[in-house]
C-alpha positions as CSV (number, residue, x, y, z in Angstrom):
1,M,195.9,-8.0,215.6
2,I,195.8,-9.5,212.5
3,G,195.4,-13.1,211.9
4,A,197.8,-15.2,209.8
5,A,195.1,-17.0,208.0
6,S,193.7,-13.7,207.0
7,A,193.5,-13.0,203.1
8,G,194.5,-9.3,203.6
9,I,198.1,-10.5,205.1
10,I,200.0,-9.5,202.6
11,P,199.0,-6.3,201.8
12,A,199.2,-5.6,205.7
13,L,203.1,-6.5,205.2
14,V,203.8,-4.3,202.5
15,A,202.8,-1.7,205.4
16,A,204.3,-3.5,208.3
17,V,207.7,-2.2,207.1
18,A,207.1,1.1,208.3
19,L,205.8,0.1,211.4
20,V,208.6,-2.2,212.4
21,V,211.8,0.4,211.0
22,S,210.3,3.6,210.5
23,G,208.9,3.9,214.0
24,C,204.9,4.3,213.2
25,G,202.7,3.2,216.4
26,G,205.1,4.3,219.0
27,S,204.0,6.2,222.0
28,D,205.7,9.6,220.7
29,D,207.0,8.7,217.3
30,S,205.7,10.0,214.1
31,S,208.4,9.6,211.7
32,S,207.6,7.2,208.8
33,A,209.7,5.3,206.2
34,T,209.9,7.0,202.6
35,T,211.3,4.3,200.3
36,A,211.1,0.3,200.4
37,T,214.3,0.1,202.5
38,V,215.1,3.1,203.8
39,E,213.6,4.9,207.4
40,Q,213.8,8.9,208.2
41,G,215.8,7.9,211.4
42,S,215.8,10.7,213.9
43,K,214.3,13.2,211.7
44,P,210.8,13.4,212.0
45,S,208.1,13.3,209.4
46,P,204.3,12.9,208.9
47,D,202.7,10.3,210.3
48,A,201.5,7.8,207.7
49,A,202.0,4.0,206.7
50,S,200.8,3.4,202.9
51,G,202.5,1.9,200.1
52,E,205.3,0.0,200.5
53,A,206.5,-0.1,204.0
54,G,204.4,3.0,204.9
55,G,205.2,5.6,202.3
56,S,207.3,4.8,199.3
57,S,208.6,7.8,197.2
58,S,208.3,5.4,194.1
59,D,206.3,2.8,192.3
60,E,209.2,1.2,191.4
61,A,209.8,0.4,195.1
62,S,206.5,-0.2,196.2
63,G,206.1,-3.0,193.7
64,Q,209.1,-4.2,195.0
65,A,208.2,-4.4,198.4
66,G,204.9,-6.2,197.7
67,S,207.0,-8.7,195.6
68,Q,208.7,-9.4,198.4
69,A,206.2,-10.0,200.9
70,N,203.8,-12.2,198.6
71,G,206.2,-13.9,196.4
72,T,204.0,-13.4,193.4
73,G,206.4,-10.6,191.5
74,Q,203.3,-8.1,191.9
75,G,203.5,-4.8,193.2
76,S,200.9,-3.4,195.3
77,G,200.3,-0.9,192.8
78,D,199.8,-3.8,189.9
79,S,195.6,-4.2,190.9
80,F,195.3,-0.1,190.3
81,E,197.1,-0.7,186.7
82,D,194.9,-3.8,185.8
83,A,191.8,-1.7,187.1
84,G,192.2,0.9,184.7
85,S,193.1,-0.6,181.9
86,S,190.1,-3.5,181.8
87,S,188.3,-2.2,178.6
88,H,184.9,-4.0,180.2
89,K,185.0,-2.1,183.6
90,Q,183.0,0.3,183.7
91,G,182.4,3.7,186.1
92,P,182.8,7.5,186.4
93,R,185.5,9.3,185.2
94,V,187.8,10.8,187.6
95,S,189.9,13.9,186.7
96,V,193.6,13.7,187.3
97,P,194.4,16.2,190.0
98,K,196.6,18.7,189.1
99,G,199.7,20.3,191.2
100,A,203.2,19.9,192.1
101,P,204.4,16.4,192.4
102,E,205.0,15.0,196.0
103,P,208.9,15.4,197.1
104,G,211.0,12.7,197.0
105,I,213.9,12.1,200.1
106,A,216.5,14.4,200.1
107,P,220.1,13.7,199.4
108,E,221.0,14.5,203.0
109,Q,218.3,12.5,204.3
110,R,219.2,9.8,202.5
111,S,222.6,10.1,204.2
112,E,221.0,9.5,207.3
113,A,218.5,6.7,206.8
114,T,218.2,3.6,207.8
115,V,218.8,1.0,205.3
116,V,217.3,-2.4,205.3
117,S,220.1,-4.1,203.8
118,I,220.9,-6.8,206.6
119,S,219.8,-10.8,205.7
120,L,218.2,-12.2,208.6
121,D,216.2,-15.3,208.9
122,S,215.2,-18.4,211.0
123,P,216.0,-22.1,210.2
124,A,213.2,-22.4,213.0
125,L,210.3,-21.2,210.6
126,R,208.0,-23.4,208.3
127,P,208.0,-21.6,204.8
128,V,204.5,-20.9,203.3
129,S,204.3,-20.9,199.5
130,G,203.1,-17.1,198.8
131,G,202.7,-16.2,202.4
132,V,204.4,-15.2,205.7
133,A,206.6,-18.5,207.3
134,R,205.2,-19.8,210.3
135,L,206.6,-19.8,213.9
136,P,206.0,-23.2,215.4
137,A,204.2,-22.8,218.8
138,A,207.4,-24.1,220.7
139,Y,208.7,-20.6,220.2
140,T,205.3,-19.0,221.6
141,C,203.5,-19.1,225.3
142,D,201.6,-22.2,223.9
143,G,205.4,-23.9,223.9
144,S,208.6,-23.0,225.6
145,N,208.2,-19.5,224.8
146,T,211.9,-18.8,223.9
147,W,213.2,-17.6,220.9
148,P,214.1,-19.1,218.0
149,E,217.2,-19.5,216.3
150,L,218.1,-16.6,214.4
151,K,221.3,-16.0,211.5
152,W,222.4,-12.8,210.0
153,H,225.2,-11.6,207.6
154,G,225.9,-8.2,205.9
155,L,226.6,-6.3,208.7
156,P,228.3,-2.9,207.3
157,A,231.9,-2.4,208.6
158,G,232.2,-0.4,212.0
159,T,229.8,-2.0,213.3
160,E,230.2,-1.7,217.3
161,E,227.0,-3.3,218.4
162,L,223.6,-5.5,217.9
163,A,220.2,-4.8,218.8
164,L,217.3,-6.9,218.2
165,F,213.4,-6.6,218.6
166,A,210.5,-8.6,218.1
167,M,207.3,-6.7,217.9
168,S,203.6,-7.1,216.9
169,L,202.5,-6.2,213.4
170,E,199.9,-3.7,214.6
171,P,200.4,-1.9,217.4
172,V,198.2,-1.8,220.6
173,D,196.3,1.3,222.0
174,G,198.3,3.6,219.7
175,K,201.6,2.2,220.7
176,I,204.4,-0.8,219.4
177,F,203.9,-3.6,221.4
178,F,207.4,-4.9,221.9
179,D,207.6,-9.2,222.5
180,W,211.2,-8.5,222.9
181,A,214.3,-6.6,222.8
182,V,218.1,-7.5,223.2
183,A,220.9,-4.8,223.3
184,G,224.4,-5.4,223.4
185,V,225.1,-8.5,221.2
186,D,228.7,-8.7,219.4
187,P,228.9,-8.0,216.4
188,D,231.6,-10.5,215.9
189,R,228.5,-13.0,216.2
190,T,226.1,-14.0,213.3
191,G,223.4,-15.3,215.0
192,L,221.5,-16.3,218.0
193,E,221.2,-19.8,219.6
194,P,217.4,-20.5,221.5
195,E,217.5,-19.8,225.1
196,R,221.0,-18.7,225.3
197,L,221.8,-15.1,225.4
198,P,225.5,-14.6,224.6
199,E,227.9,-13.1,226.9
200,G,227.4,-9.2,227.2
201,A,223.9,-9.1,225.8
202,V,221.3,-7.8,228.3
203,M,217.0,-8.4,227.9
204,G,214.5,-5.5,228.3
205,R,211.4,-5.2,229.1
206,N,208.9,-6.2,226.9
207,S,204.7,-4.8,226.4
208,F,203.8,-7.8,228.6
209,G,205.6,-6.2,231.7
210,D,208.6,-9.0,231.8
211,V,212.1,-8.9,231.2
212,G,212.7,-11.2,228.4
213,Y,210.8,-12.8,225.4
214,S,207.2,-13.4,225.0
215,I,205.1,-14.2,221.7
216,C,201.7,-14.8,223.3
217,P,198.8,-13.7,221.1
218,A,195.5,-12.9,222.5
219,G,192.6,-15.1,222.2
220,S,192.1,-17.6,218.9
221,E,193.3,-15.5,216.3
222,G,197.1,-15.7,214.6
223,E,199.3,-12.9,214.4
224,T,202.1,-11.4,212.4
225,Y,205.5,-10.3,214.1
226,Y,208.7,-8.9,212.9
227,F,212.2,-9.6,214.0
228,A,214.2,-6.6,213.3
229,L,218.0,-6.2,213.7
230,Y,220.0,-3.5,213.9
231,A,223.5,-2.6,213.3
232,L,224.7,0.1,215.8
233,S,227.8,2.4,214.7
234,E,228.7,3.3,218.2
235,K,227.7,1.3,221.8
236,I,224.7,2.1,223.6
237,S,225.0,-0.7,225.9
238,P,221.6,-0.2,228.4
239,K,221.2,-1.9,232.0
240,K,219.1,-5.5,231.8
241,G,215.4,-4.7,232.1
242,F,215.7,-1.3,229.7
243,D,212.3,0.3,228.0
244,P,212.4,-1.1,224.6
245,S,211.0,2.1,223.1
246,A,213.6,4.4,224.4
247,L,216.2,2.0,223.3
248,R,214.4,2.1,219.8
249,E,214.8,5.5,219.5
250,A,218.4,5.8,220.4
251,V,219.2,2.9,217.8
252,K,217.7,4.8,214.9
253,G,220.1,7.3,216.0
254,V,223.1,5.4,215.8
255,S,221.9,2.9,213.0
256,S,222.4,2.9,209.2
257,D,221.8,-0.7,208.9
258,A,219.0,-3.4,209.4
259,G,217.4,-6.5,208.9
260,L,213.9,-7.6,209.0
261,M,212.0,-10.9,209.1
262,A,208.2,-11.9,209.6
263,A,206.8,-14.6,211.0
264,S,202.9,-15.7,211.8
265,Y,201.8,-17.9,214.4
266,T,198.3,-19.0,214.6
267,R,197.0,-21.2,217.4
268,G,195.7,-25.0,216.6
């Protein structure tokens, strides 16, 4: 797990979009994102989580993701450019690889992709300059252990149902760790209040083995989490206590738009 105060947290957040949106780290999920805002949905691709959000198809997309993650306006590729242009730095000269360039995302893949276009945020989070917003202890097992207030806008036309997930930044034992999963949310809603599940919505079983929400980091180290909201073009409506991994696979088959929100928590 990753500590929120770790110096390496911002680069890790760039790759985290691949974990959350594309499905890397799942028990049987080997797809990966191909741009800053695009996931491959139900189409499998090689298991990778590098660059912007797990395998960007362009330097521009990678730079944008890095800028959004750390608030500095510098993409993840800037350090490489600076290192190469510094006249006082010396080292062995490396030959430029030859061969055909990596193929970009195909038009048919783009038309079936899930785009991170929904705005998702929480007034409960505490902003951090140049870092990830902090989740107050009240919304963890050190407090009331309920979800924070969530707000969203920008749902696409034709949305029939919403699904929500809260997931740890890094997988555990090679599997995505689900802290929360909700399905059947009415698309007419613009948010959720703490401890109040709207009528028609149901919660699945989290990775702790309980039906409901629980953010509870192991030990004293902090962790970073992602909340993901998916707009579904058709209803799935699973039963209470559903398997979040199975729902997530089903969601990716009927979702074209999503929203993401990062939050960190450290005890003490």
